[in-house]
Structures are given as C-alpha cells and as structure tokens.
PyMOL commands that place a pseudoatom at each C-alpha (Angstrom):
pseudoatom trace, name=CA, resn=MET, resi=1, chain=A, elem=C, hetatm=0, pos=[95.389, 52.045, 111.370]
pseudoatom trace, name=CA, resn=THR, resi=2, chain=A, elem=C, hetatm=0, pos=[98.634, 52.210, 109.472]
pseudoatom trace, name=CA, resn=SER, resi=3, chain=A, elem=C, hetatm=0, pos=[101.472, 54.563, 109.966]
pseudoatom trace, name=CA, resn=ARG, resi=4, chain=A, elem=C, hetatm=0, pos=[100.713, 55.244, 105.837]
pseudoatom trace, name=CA, resn=LEU, resi=5, chain=A, elem=C, hetatm=0, pos=[97.089, 55.790, 106.480]
pseudoatom trace, name=CA, resn=ARG, resi=6, chain=A, elem=C, hetatm=0, pos=[97.756, 57.986, 109.379]
pseudoatom trace, name=CA, resn=LEU, resi=7, chain=A, elem=C, hetatm=0, pos=[100.099, 60.457, 107.344]
pseudoatom trace, name=CA, resn=SER, resi=8, chain=A, elem=C, hetatm=0, pos=[97.625, 60.362, 104.546]
pseudoatom trace, name=CA, resn=ILE, resi=9, chain=A, elem=C, hetatm=0, pos=[94.766, 61.431, 107.190]
pseudoatom trace, name=CA, resn=ALA, resi=10, chain=A, elem=C, hetatm=0, pos=[97.513, 64.211, 107.972]
pseudoatom trace, name=CA, resn=ALA, resi=11, chain=A, elem=C, hetatm=0, pos=[98.542, 65.129, 105.050]
pseudoatom trace, name=CA, resn=LEU, resi=12, chain=A, elem=C, hetatm=0, pos=[95.015, 65.500, 104.027]
pseudoatom trace, name=CA, resn=PHE, resi=13, chain=A, elem=C, hetatm=0, pos=[93.955, 67.247, 106.726]
pseudoatom trace, name=CA, resn=SER, resi=14, chain=A, elem=C, hetatm=0, pos=[97.193, 70.054, 106.109]
pseudoatom trace, name=CA, resn=SER, resi=15, chain=A, elem=C, hetatm=0, pos=[95.810, 70.201, 102.916]
pseudoatom trace, name=CA, resn=VAL, resi=16, chain=A, elem=C, hetatm=0, pos=[92.546, 71.067, 104.255]
pseudoatom trace, name=CA, resn=LEU, resi=17, chain=A, elem=C, hetatm=0, pos=[93.650, 73.696, 106.653]
pseudoatom trace, name=CA, resn=VAL, resi=18, chain=A, elem=C, hetatm=0, pos=[95.546, 75.783, 104.451]
pseudoatom trace, name=CA, resn=VAL, resi=19, chain=A, elem=C, hetatm=0, pos=[92.810, 75.836, 101.859]
pseudoatom trace, name=CA, resn=ALA, resi=20, chain=A, elem=C, hetatm=0, pos=[90.677, 77.349, 104.911]
pseudoatom trace, name=CA, resn=LEU, resi=21, chain=A, elem=C, hetatm=0, pos=[93.162, 79.664, 106.003]
pseudoatom trace, name=CA, resn=PHE, resi=22, chain=A, elem=C, hetatm=0, pos=[93.587, 81.003, 102.270]
pseudoatom trace, name=CA, resn=ALA, resi=23, chain=A, elem=C, hetatm=0, pos=[90.138, 81.195, 102.013]
pseudoatom trace, name=CA, resn=PHE, resi=24, chain=A, elem=C, hetatm=0, pos=[89.787, 83.152, 105.673]
pseudoatom trace, name=CA, resn=GLY, resi=25, chain=A, elem=C, hetatm=0, pos=[92.553, 85.501, 105.026]
pseudoatom trace, name=CA, resn=SER, resi=26, chain=A, elem=C, hetatm=0, pos=[90.828, 86.293, 101.241]
pseudoatom trace, name=CA, resn=ALA, resi=27, chain=A, elem=C, hetatm=0, pos=[87.764, 87.174, 102.867]
pseudoatom trace, name=CA, resn=ILE, resi=28, chain=A, elem=C, hetatm=0, pos=[89.765, 89.497, 105.436]
pseudoatom trace, name=CA, resn=ALA, resi=29, chain=A, elem=C, hetatm=0, pos=[91.415, 90.811, 102.464]
pseudoatom trace, name=CA, resn=ARG, resi=30, chain=A, elem=C, hetatm=0, pos=[87.946, 91.474, 100.510]
pseudoatom trace, name=CA, resn=ALA, resi=31, chain=A, elem=C, hetatm=0, pos=[86.122, 92.920, 103.646]
pseudoatom trace, name=CA, resn=GLU, resi=32, chain=A, elem=C, hetatm=0, pos=[89.140, 95.524, 103.971]
pseudoatom trace, name=CA, resn=ALA, resi=33, chain=A, elem=C, hetatm=0, pos=[89.105, 96.594, 100.652]
pseudoatom trace, name=CA, resn=THR, resi=34, chain=A, elem=C, hetatm=0, pos=[85.385, 97.024, 100.928]
pseudoatom trace, name=CA, resn=PRO, resi=35, chain=A, elem=C, hetatm=0, pos=[84.851, 100.739, 101.750]
pseudoatom trace, name=CA, resn=ASP, resi=36, chain=A, elem=C, hetatm=0, pos=[82.535, 101.529, 104.516]
pseudoatom trace, name=CA, resn=PRO, resi=37, chain=A, elem=C, hetatm=0, pos=[78.844, 102.177, 102.320]
pseudoatom trace, name=CA, resn=GLU, resi=38, chain=A, elem=C, hetatm=0, pos=[78.828, 106.126, 103.875]
pseudoatom trace, name=CA, resn=ILE, resi=39, chain=A, elem=C, hetatm=0, pos=[82.131, 106.626, 102.406]
pseudoatom trace, name=CA, resn=VAL, resi=40, chain=A, elem=C, hetatm=0, pos=[81.584, 104.933, 99.223]
pseudoatom trace, name=CA, resn=LYS, resi=41, chain=A, elem=C, hetatm=0, pos=[77.999, 107.642, 99.127]
pseudoatom trace, name=CA, resn=ARG, resi=42, chain=A, elem=C, hetatm=0, pos=[80.126, 110.428, 99.725]
pseudoatom trace, name=CA, resn=PHE, resi=43, chain=A, elem=C, hetatm=0, pos=[82.524, 109.539, 97.513]
pseudoatom trace, name=CA, resn=GLU, resi=44, chain=A, elem=C, hetatm=0, pos=[79.692, 109.071, 94.745]
pseudoatom trace, name=CA, resn=PHE, resi=45, chain=A, elem=C, hetatm=0, pos=[78.504, 112.653, 95.688]
pseudoatom trace, name=CA, resn=LEU, resi=46, chain=A, elem=C, hetatm=0, pos=[81.645, 114.523, 96.034]
pseudoatom trace, name=CA, resn=SER, resi=47, chain=A, elem=C, hetatm=0, pos=[83.002, 113.302, 93.140]
pseudoatom trace, name=CA, resn=GLN, resi=48, chain=A, elem=C, hetatm=0, pos=[80.100, 114.057, 90.686]
pseudoatom trace, name=CA, resn=ASN, resi=49, chain=A, elem=C, hetatm=0, pos=[79.628, 117.460, 92.475]
pseudoatom trace, name=CA, resn=GLY, resi=50, chain=A, elem=C, hetatm=0, pos=[82.559, 119.118, 92.820]
pseudoatom trace, name=CA, resn=ASN, resi=51, chain=A, elem=C, hetatm=0, pos=[83.171, 122.755, 93.105]
pseudoatom trace, name=CA, resn=SER, resi=52, chain=A, elem=C, hetatm=0, pos=[86.242, 123.789, 93.081]
pseudoatom trace, name=CA, resn=SER, resi=53, chain=A, elem=C, hetatm=0, pos=[89.000, 124.838, 91.060]
pseudoatom trace, name=CA, resn=CYS, resi=54, chain=A, elem=C, hetatm=0, pos=[92.745, 125.757, 90.454]
pseudoatom trace, name=CA, resn=SER, resi=55, chain=A, elem=C, hetatm=0, pos=[91.890, 129.430, 89.459]
pseudoatom trace, name=CA, resn=ARG, resi=56, chain=A, elem=C, hetatm=0, pos=[93.182, 132.198, 91.051]
pseudoatom trace, name=CA, resn=ALA, resi=57, chain=A, elem=C, hetatm=0, pos=[89.743, 133.492, 90.929]
pseudoatom trace, name=CA, resn=PHE, resi=58, chain=A, elem=C, hetatm=0, pos=[88.409, 130.859, 93.306]
pseudoatom trace, name=CA, resn=ARG, resi=59, chain=A, elem=C, hetatm=0, pos=[90.612, 131.085, 95.879]
pseudoatom trace, name=CA, resn=ASP, resi=60, chain=A, elem=C, hetatm=0, pos=[90.424, 134.481, 96.359]
pseudoatom trace, name=CA, resn=SER, resi=61, chain=A, elem=C, hetatm=0, pos=[86.530, 134.207, 96.536]
pseudoatom trace, name=CA, resn=ILE, resi=62, chain=A, elem=C, hetatm=0, pos=[86.961, 132.092, 99.515]
pseudoatom trace, name=CA, resn=LEU, resi=63, chain=A, elem=C, hetatm=0, pos=[87.549, 134.828, 101.714]
pseudoatom trace, name=CA, resn=ASP, resi=64, chain=A, elem=C, hetatm=0, pos=[83.538, 135.943, 100.618]
pseudoatom trace, name=CA, resn=MET, resi=65, chain=A, elem=C, hetatm=0, pos=[81.835, 132.909, 101.188]
pseudoatom trace, name=CA, resn=PRO, resi=66, chain=A, elem=C, hetatm=0, pos=[79.133, 132.083, 102.648]
pseudoatom trace, name=CA, resn=VAL, resi=67, chain=A, elem=C, hetatm=0, pos=[79.888, 130.627, 106.296]
pseudoatom trace, name=CA, resn=ASP, resi=68, chain=A, elem=C, hetatm=0, pos=[77.783, 127.441, 104.988]
pseudoatom trace, name=CA, resn=ALA, resi=69, chain=A, elem=C, hetatm=0, pos=[79.975, 126.888, 101.806]
pseudoatom trace, name=CA, resn=ARG, resi=70, chain=A, elem=C, hetatm=0, pos=[81.718, 123.957, 101.605]
pseudoatom trace, name=CA, resn=LEU, resi=71, chain=A, elem=C, hetatm=0, pos=[85.010, 123.877, 99.016]
pseudoatom trace, name=CA, resn=GLN, resi=72, chain=A, elem=C, hetatm=0, pos=[83.749, 120.548, 97.146]
pseudoatom trace, name=CA, resn=GLY, resi=73, chain=A, elem=C, hetatm=0, pos=[85.397, 117.680, 94.778]
pseudoatom trace, name=CA, resn=SER, resi=74, chain=A, elem=C, hetatm=0, pos=[89.201, 117.266, 93.715]
pseudoatom trace, name=CA, resn=CYS, resi=75, chain=A, elem=C, hetatm=0, pos=[90.848, 119.502, 91.918]
pseudoatom trace, name=CA, resn=CYS, resi=76, chain=A, elem=C, hetatm=0, pos=[93.056, 118.159, 88.743]
pseudoatom trace, name=CA, resn=MET, resi=77, chain=A, elem=C, hetatm=0, pos=[91.990, 114.472, 88.779]
pseudoatom trace, name=CA, resn=ALA, resi=78, chain=A, elem=C, hetatm=0, pos=[89.223, 112.134, 89.109]
pseudoatom trace, name=CA, resn=MET, resi=79, chain=A, elem=C, hetatm=0, pos=[88.717, 111.034, 92.388]
pseudoatom trace, name=CA, resn=ASP, resi=80, chain=A, elem=C, hetatm=0, pos=[89.637, 107.413, 93.334]
pseudoatom trace, name=CA, resn=LEU, resi=81, chain=A, elem=C, hetatm=0, pos=[87.405, 105.321, 95.988]
pseudoatom trace, name=CA, resn=HIS, resi=82, chain=A, elem=C, hetatm=0, pos=[90.321, 103.053, 97.195]
pseudoatom trace, name=CA, resn=ARG, resi=83, chain=A, elem=C, hetatm=0, pos=[92.184, 106.399, 97.738]
pseudoatom trace, name=CA, resn=TYR, resi=84, chain=A, elem=C, hetatm=0, pos=[89.467, 108.617, 99.084]
pseudoatom trace, name=CA, resn=SER, resi=85, chain=A, elem=C, hetatm=0, pos=[89.040, 105.665, 101.876]
pseudoatom trace, name=CA, resn=GLU, resi=86, chain=A, elem=C, hetatm=0, pos=[92.232, 105.597, 102.704]
pseudoatom trace, name=CA, resn=GLN, resi=87, chain=A, elem=C, hetatm=0, pos=[92.408, 109.065, 103.267]
pseudoatom trace, name=CA, resn=ILE, resi=88, chain=A, elem=C, hetatm=0, pos=[89.198, 109.377, 105.422]
pseudoatom trace, name=CA, resn=GLU, resi=89, chain=A, elem=C, hetatm=0, pos=[90.752, 106.441, 107.395]
pseudoatom trace, name=CA, resn=GLY, resi=90, chain=A, elem=C, hetatm=0, pos=[93.711, 107.532, 107.954]
pseudoatom trace, name=CA, resn=LEU, resi=91, chain=A, elem=C, hetatm=0, pos=[92.903, 111.608, 108.334]
pseudoatom trace, name=CA, resn=LYS, resi=92, chain=A, elem=C, hetatm=0, pos=[90.779, 110.128, 111.952]
pseudoatom trace, name=CA, resn=GLN, resi=93, chain=A, elem=C, hetatm=0, pos=[93.900, 109.984, 114.007]
pseudoatom trace, name=CA, resn=TYR, resi=94, chain=A, elem=C, hetatm=0, pos=[93.870, 113.920, 113.591]
pseudoatom trace, name=CA, resn=ALA, resi=95, chain=A, elem=C, hetatm=0, pos=[90.320, 114.333, 114.420]
pseudoatom trace, name=CA, resn=HIS, resi=96, chain=A, elem=C, hetatm=0, pos=[90.889, 115.884, 117.914]
pseudoatom trace, name=CA, resn=ILE, resi=97, chain=A, elem=C, hetatm=0, pos=[92.618, 118.735, 115.947]
pseudoatom trace, name=CA, resn=THR, resi=98, chain=A, elem=C, hetatm=0, pos=[89.620, 120.351, 114.375]
pseudoatom trace, name=CA, resn=ASP, resi=99, chain=A, elem=C, hetatm=0, pos=[91.677, 122.726, 112.190]
pseudoatom trace, name=CA, resn=VAL, resi=100, chain=A, elem=C, hetatm=0, pos=[92.151, 119.411, 109.584]
pseudoatom trace, name=CA, resn=PRO, resi=101, chain=A, elem=C, hetatm=0, pos=[89.414, 118.886, 107.787]
pseudoatom trace, name=CA, resn=PRO, resi=102, chain=A, elem=C, hetatm=0, pos=[88.745, 115.188, 108.023]
pseudoatom trace, name=CA, resn=ASP, resi=103, chain=A, elem=C, hetatm=0, pos=[87.554, 114.795, 104.377]
pseudoatom trace, name=CA, resn=PRO, resi=104, chain=A, elem=C, hetatm=0, pos=[89.943, 116.486, 101.895]
pseudoatom trace, name=CA, resn=TYR, resi=105, chain=A, elem=C, hetatm=0, pos=[87.484, 116.274, 99.044]
pseudoatom trace, name=CA, resn=ASP, resi=106, chain=A, elem=C, hetatm=0, pos=[85.013, 118.513, 101.422]
pseudoatom trace, name=CA, resn=VAL, resi=107, chain=A, elem=C, hetatm=0, pos=[86.022, 121.093, 103.542]
pseudoatom trace, name=CA, resn=ALA, resi=108, chain=A, elem=C, hetatm=0, pos=[83.999, 124.009, 105.296]
pseudoatom trace, name=CA, resn=ALA, resi=109, chain=A, elem=C, hetatm=0, pos=[84.505, 127.669, 103.832]
pseudoatom trace, name=CA, resn=PRO, resi=110, chain=A, elem=C, hetatm=0, pos=[85.148, 129.546, 107.222]
pseudoatom trace, name=CA, resn=LEU, resi=111, chain=A, elem=C, hetatm=0, pos=[88.102, 126.917, 107.991]
pseudoatom trace, name=CA, resn=ALA, resi=112, chain=A, elem=C, hetatm=0, pos=[89.303, 127.218, 103.883]
pseudoatom trace, name=CA, resn=ARG, resi=113, chain=A, elem=C, hetatm=0, pos=[89.357, 131.113, 104.959]
pseudoatom trace, name=CA, resn=LYS, resi=114, chain=A, elem=C, hetatm=0, pos=[91.167, 130.807, 108.422]
pseudoatom trace, name=CA, resn=LEU, resi=115, chain=A, elem=C, hetatm=0, pos=[93.866, 128.044, 106.934]
pseudoatom trace, name=CA, resn=LEU, resi=116, chain=A, elem=C, hetatm=0, pos=[94.638, 130.409, 103.971]
pseudoatom trace, name=CA, resn=LEU, resi=117, chain=A, elem=C, hetatm=0, pos=[94.986, 133.689, 106.346]
pseudoatom trace, name=CA, resn=ALA, resi=118, chain=A, elem=C, hetatm=0, pos=[97.202, 130.845, 108.921]
pseudoatom trace, name=CA, resn=TYR, resi=119, chain=A, elem=C, hetatm=0, pos=[99.201, 130.777, 105.397]
pseudoatom trace, name=CA, resn=GLU, resi=120, chain=A, elem=C, hetatm=0, pos=[100.174, 134.559, 104.871]
pseudoatom trace, name=CA, resn=LYS, resi=121, chain=A, elem=C, hetatm=0, pos=[101.663, 134.631, 108.317]
pseudoatom trace, name=CA, resn=PRO, resi=122, chain=A, elem=C, hetatm=0, pos=[105.420, 133.636, 108.281]
pseudoatom trace, name=CA, resn=LEU, resi=123, chain=A, elem=C, hetatm=0, pos=[107.004, 131.234, 110.490]
pseudoatom trace, name=CA, resn=GLY, resi=124, chain=A, elem=C, hetatm=0, pos=[110.286, 131.383, 112.685]
pseudoatom trace, name=CA, resn=PRO, resi=125, chain=A, elem=C, hetatm=0, pos=[113.542, 130.109, 111.257]
pseudoatom trace, name=CA, resn=GLU, resi=126, chain=A, elem=C, hetatm=0, pos=[112.817, 126.606, 113.423]
pseudoatom trace, name=CA, resn=GLU, resi=127, chain=A, elem=C, hetatm=0, pos=[109.824, 126.656, 112.666]
pseudoatom trace, name=CA, resn=GLN, resi=128, chain=A, elem=C, hetatm=0, pos=[110.253, 127.393, 108.893]
pseudoatom trace, name=CA, resn=LYS, resi=129, chain=A, elem=C, hetatm=0, pos=[112.953, 124.183, 108.959]
pseudoatom trace, name=CA, resn=HIS, resi=130, chain=A, elem=C, hetatm=0, pos=[109.790, 121.918, 109.361]
pseudoatom trace, name=CA, resn=TYR, resi=131, chain=A, elem=C, hetatm=0, pos=[107.916, 123.141, 106.751]
pseudoatom trace, name=CA, resn=ASP, resi=132, chain=A, elem=C, hetatm=0, pos=[110.775, 123.281, 103.922]
pseudoatom trace, name=CA, resn=PHE, resi=133, chain=A, elem=C, hetatm=0, pos=[110.780, 119.220, 105.047]
pseudoatom trace, name=CA, resn=ALA, resi=134, chain=A, elem=C, hetatm=0, pos=[107.594, 118.972, 104.062]
pseudoatom trace, name=CA, resn=MET, resi=135, chain=A, elem=C, hetatm=0, pos=[108.153, 120.593, 101.068]
pseudoatom trace, name=CA, resn=GLU, resi=136, chain=A, elem=C, hetatm=0, pos=[110.987, 118.411, 100.502]
pseudoatom trace, name=CA, resn=ASN, resi=137, chain=A, elem=C, hetatm=0, pos=[109.376, 115.527, 101.666]
pseudoatom trace, name=CA, resn=SER, resi=138, chain=A, elem=C, hetatm=0, pos=[105.060, 115.308, 101.163]
pseudoatom trace, name=CA, resn=ASN, resi=139, chain=A, elem=C, hetatm=0, pos=[104.266, 113.318, 97.765]
pseudoatom trace, name=CA, resn=GLU, resi=140, chain=A, elem=C, hetatm=0, pos=[103.001, 116.884, 95.872]
pseudoatom trace, name=CA, resn=LYS, resi=141, chain=A, elem=C, hetatm=0, pos=[106.556, 118.289, 97.191]
pseudoatom trace, name=CA, resn=GLY, resi=142, chain=A, elem=C, hetatm=0, pos=[103.768, 120.583, 98.815]
pseudoatom trace, name=CA, resn=PRO, resi=143, chain=A, elem=C, hetatm=0, pos=[100.383, 120.400, 99.682]
pseudoatom trace, name=CA, resn=CYS, resi=144, chain=A, elem=C, hetatm=0, pos=[99.141, 120.383, 96.494]
pseudoatom trace, name=CA, resn=CYS, resi=145, chain=A, elem=C, hetatm=0, pos=[100.155, 119.433, 93.423]
pseudoatom trace, name=CA, resn=CYS, resi=146, chain=A, elem=C, hetatm=0, pos=[99.953, 123.026, 91.765]
pseudoatom trace, name=CA, resn=GLN, resi=147, chain=A, elem=C, hetatm=0, pos=[99.767, 126.607, 93.626]
pseudoatom trace, name=CA, resn=CYS, resi=148, chain=A, elem=C, hetatm=0, pos=[95.625, 126.735, 93.812]
pseudoatom trace, name=CA, resn=TRP, resi=149, chain=A, elem=C, hetatm=0, pos=[93.710, 127.561, 96.745]
pseudoatom trace, name=CA, resn=ARG, resi=150, chain=A, elem=C, hetatm=0, pos=[94.201, 124.010, 97.978]
pseudoatom trace, name=CA, resn=TRP, resi=151, chain=A, elem=C, hetatm=0, pos=[98.207, 124.667, 97.926]
pseudoatom trace, name=CA, resn=GLU, resi=152, chain=A, elem=C, hetatm=0, pos=[97.670, 128.071, 100.138]
pseudoatom trace, name=CA, resn=VAL, resi=153, chain=A, elem=C, hetatm=0, pos=[94.687, 126.670, 102.420]
pseudoatom trace, name=CA, resn=PHE, resi=154, chain=A, elem=C, hetatm=0, pos=[96.725, 123.562, 103.117]
pseudoatom trace, name=CA, resn=GLY, resi=155, chain=A, elem=C, hetatm=0, pos=[99.717, 125.318, 103.080]
pseudoatom trace, name=CA, resn=GLY, resi=156, chain=A, elem=C, hetatm=0, pos=[98.587, 127.452, 106.061]
pseudoatom trace, name=CA, resn=LEU, resi=157, chain=A, elem=C, hetatm=0, pos=[97.390, 123.997, 107.879]
pseudoatom trace, name=CA, resn=GLY, resi=158, chain=A, elem=C, hetatm=0, pos=[101.204, 122.907, 108.018]
pseudoatom trace, name=CA, resn=LYS, resi=159, chain=A, elem=C, hetatm=0, pos=[102.450, 126.365, 109.349]
pseudoatom trace, name=CA, resn=LEU, resi=160, chain=A, elem=C, hetatm=0, pos=[99.303, 125.992, 111.711]
pseudoatom trace, name=CA, resn=LEU, resi=161, chain=A, elem=C, hetatm=0, pos=[99.983, 122.384, 113.058]
pseudoatom trace, name=CA, resn=ILE, resi=162, chain=A, elem=C, hetatm=0, pos=[103.744, 123.580, 113.455]
pseudoatom trace, name=CA, resn=ARG, resi=163, chain=A, elem=C, hetatm=0, pos=[103.196, 126.969, 115.026]
pseudoatom trace, name=CA, resn=GLU, resi=164, chain=A, elem=C, hetatm=0, pos=[100.479, 125.620, 117.746]
pseudoatom trace, name=CA, resn=HIS, resi=165, chain=A, elem=C, hetatm=0, pos=[100.166, 122.111, 118.222]
pseudoatom trace, name=CA, resn=GLY, resi=166, chain=A, elem=C, hetatm=0, pos=[104.188, 121.580, 117.708]
pseudoatom trace, name=CA, resn=PHE, resi=167, chain=A, elem=C, hetatm=0, pos=[104.116, 119.788, 114.359]
pseudoatom trace, name=CA, resn=THR, resi=168, chain=A, elem=C, hetatm=0, pos=[107.594, 118.267, 113.011]
pseudoatom trace, name=CA, resn=GLY, resi=169, chain=A, elem=C, hetatm=0, pos=[108.060, 118.367, 109.420]
pseudoatom trace, name=CA, resn=GLU, resi=170, chain=A, elem=C, hetatm=0, pos=[107.327, 114.535, 109.293]
pseudoatom trace, name=CA, resn=GLN, resi=171, chain=A, elem=C, hetatm=0, pos=[104.012, 114.913, 110.956]
pseudoatom trace, name=CA, resn=VAL, resi=172, chain=A, elem=C, hetatm=0, pos=[103.006, 118.159, 108.134]
pseudoatom trace, name=CA, resn=THR, resi=173, chain=A, elem=C, hetatm=0, pos=[104.239, 115.687, 105.494]
pseudoatom trace, name=CA, resn=GLN, resi=174, chain=A, elem=C, hetatm=0, pos=[101.529, 112.833, 106.653]
pseudoatom trace, name=CA, resn=VAL, resi=175, chain=A, elem=C, hetatm=0, pos=[98.836, 114.956, 106.687]
pseudoatom trace, name=CA, resn=TRP, resi=176, chain=A, elem=C, hetatm=0, pos=[99.714, 116.622, 103.926]
pseudoatom trace, name=CA, resn=ASN, resi=177, chain=A, elem=C, hetatm=0, pos=[100.189, 113.097, 102.138]
pseudoatom trace, name=CA, resn=LEU, resi=178, chain=A, elem=C, hetatm=0, pos=[96.693, 112.329, 103.636]
pseudoatom trace, name=CA, resn=SER, resi=179, chain=A, elem=C, hetatm=0, pos=[94.750, 115.361, 103.138]
pseudoatom trace, name=CA, resn=ASP, resi=180, chain=A, elem=C, hetatm=0, pos=[96.164, 115.653, 99.315]
pseudoatom trace, name=CA, resn=GLY, resi=181, chain=A, elem=C, hetatm=0, pos=[92.607, 116.880, 97.310]
pseudoatom trace, name=CA, resn=CYS, resi=182, chain=A, elem=C, hetatm=0, pos=[94.179, 116.453, 93.547]
pseudoatom trace, name=CA, resn=GLY, resi=183, chain=A, elem=C, hetatm=0, pos=[92.343, 113.324, 93.004]
pseudoatom trace, name=CA, resn=GLY, resi=184, chain=A, elem=C, hetatm=0, pos=[94.058, 110.265, 91.108]
pseudoatom trace, name=CA, resn=GLU, resi=185, chain=A, elem=C, hetatm=0, pos=[95.104, 106.803, 92.014]
pseudoatom trace, name=CA, resn=ALA, resi=186, chain=A, elem=C, hetatm=0, pos=[98.480, 107.043, 93.977]
pseudoatom trace, name=CA, resn=HIS, resi=187, chain=A, elem=C, hetatm=0, pos=[97.771, 104.628, 97.092]
pseudoatom trace, name=CA, resn=LEU, resi=188, chain=A, elem=C, hetatm=0, pos=[99.008, 105.980, 101.050]
pseudoatom trace, name=CA, resn=HIS, resi=189, chain=A, elem=C, hetatm=0, pos=[100.383, 102.588, 101.333]
pseudoatom trace, name=CA, resn=ASN, resi=190, chain=A, elem=C, hetatm=0, pos=[103.135, 101.872, 98.314]
for i in range(1, 190): cmd.bond("trace and resi %d" % i, "trace and resi %d" % (i + 1))
show_as sticks, trace
zoom trace
C-alpha cells in the first residue's frame, strides 16, 4: 500500500469519524431537549387549566381553601414547556425539603398557606441580609414579577429557608429562579 493511499484512507476514516461524532452529539442534544412524557402531560394540563390569579382576593382566599385544593397554572404569561421542564429538573435537588414545592405551577393549598404565614414573620438582621440579597439578585427582583400571592407565598418560602435551613441569599435566589411561576420563555441556563 502506498503512502498516498494510506493518507487517503486515513483522511476518509477521519471524515467518517467526525460525521459520526457530530451525529451522535446531535442525537444526545435532541434527547436532552425532549422532556419526559410525564412532564409534557403535566405541562399540558397546567398550562390549560390554571386557577390562580394575581388579585388580592385570590391571595386572601388561600387561607380558606380546602386541604385538597391546589394553586395551579401561571399568573402572568403563558407557560413554556422547555422552561417548565428545566424548573422541574432543577427543583429535584430540593426534594429533601418538604417546604419547597416540586412544581411551581402546582402548589398544594396547605403548603401555600404555611408559606404565606411564614412571609408575615420578620427575620433577624443577619437573616434579612440574605433575604435582601435574593431580592436584588433573583431574575424577577423578588420571588415573583408582581406582588401577588406568589410574591408572598414564595417570599415566605425564602424566609423559611433562611430561618429554618440556614440558606444564604445565593441559595434563596436559586430557589426563587427555579420556582418562578410567572410563565414566559426565559431559560435557566442562559
């Protein structure tokens, strides 16, 4: 075999290898971008059957909701499937903390009530510094884009995490960003 033929075969092999690796990488990227069918099913339900609103009356109704009631759907903008799947995946790291809702678009009324009451409890000066950091650095500049029921419920979550779990402002910021229930397309990896 001549050296020229060997070089041609090596070049052909290298080209085939590059194409195969690119195709493999593209298949992995597509698989990662395709949400779990269960997440898609939940998304379809929650995005079309929400019952929450930004009104003060809705916020006040949380205190009287039955124990089996759920606060569902987005408040301000339409839900986005890609963002929703990122949020669900990201929140799994907090599964050991029962006060962190595993789905920001489907919150049990008793938990919402507990967090709403936690919002009303003041923090100590050092704790308040962590809360203030989260307020300044979260994507929404607070637990929600507007001062609705989510603001107080997830604000209460932030206070509870600081007070009972020793969370820092950075950690509360991460939880709030993952728990953002305003809807919209903003992606968590940007």
